[in-house]
C-alpha atoms as one frame of an Amber mdcrd trajectory, in Angstrom:
protein
 -12.924  29.655  -4.782 -11.326  29.712  -1.352 -13.208  26.568  -0.333 -11.911
  24.703  -3.382  -8.367  25.090  -2.068  -8.915  25.202   1.675 -10.900  21.983
   2.063  -8.335  19.639   0.416  -5.469  21.324   2.288  -7.224  20.827   5.627
  -8.163  17.232   4.773  -4.643  16.231   3.751  -3.146  18.179   6.644  -5.314
  16.256   9.091  -4.453  12.960   7.414  -0.732  13.757   7.500  -0.929  14.739
  11.170  -2.631  11.442  12.037  -0.057   9.407  10.121   2.846  11.250  11.791
   1.292  10.729  15.225   0.918   6.992  14.523   4.525   6.695  13.327   5.895
   8.445  16.419   3.777   6.260  18.716   4.937   3.129  16.889   8.575   4.162
  17.187   8.225   4.817  20.931   6.493   1.464  21.427   9.182  -0.464  19.546
  11.955   1.272  21.496  10.202   0.451  24.774   9.850  -3.208  23.747  13.614
  -3.359  23.081  14.486  -1.881  26.481  14.980  -4.693  29.020  14.773  -2.207
  31.921  11.337  -0.867  30.955   8.640  -1.701  33.518   6.236  -4.402  32.445
   2.515  -3.926  32.069   0.205  -5.393  34.706  -1.364  -7.328  31.817   1.903
  -9.225  31.171   1.872 -12.906  32.094   4.958 -12.603  34.330   3.855  -9.452
  36.208   1.683  -9.224  39.313  -1.822  -8.108  38.381  -2.156  -6.085  41.582
   1.029  -4.029  41.117   1.210  -0.424  40.039   0.725   0.203  36.319   3.858
   0.822  34.259   2.789   4.286  33.121   2.066   5.713  36.576
């Protein structure tokens, strides 16, 4: 009986956690794209490939 309730709760809890994590990451990415002062990635076309990475 406990498994009948526990398994769906854990499954949907994990799914909800993944969706919330993705939404927060998307929001942070969009805000960083809007910021003109944010450092560019070394993969950007107008950034030196041998510079320090933006996240370091």
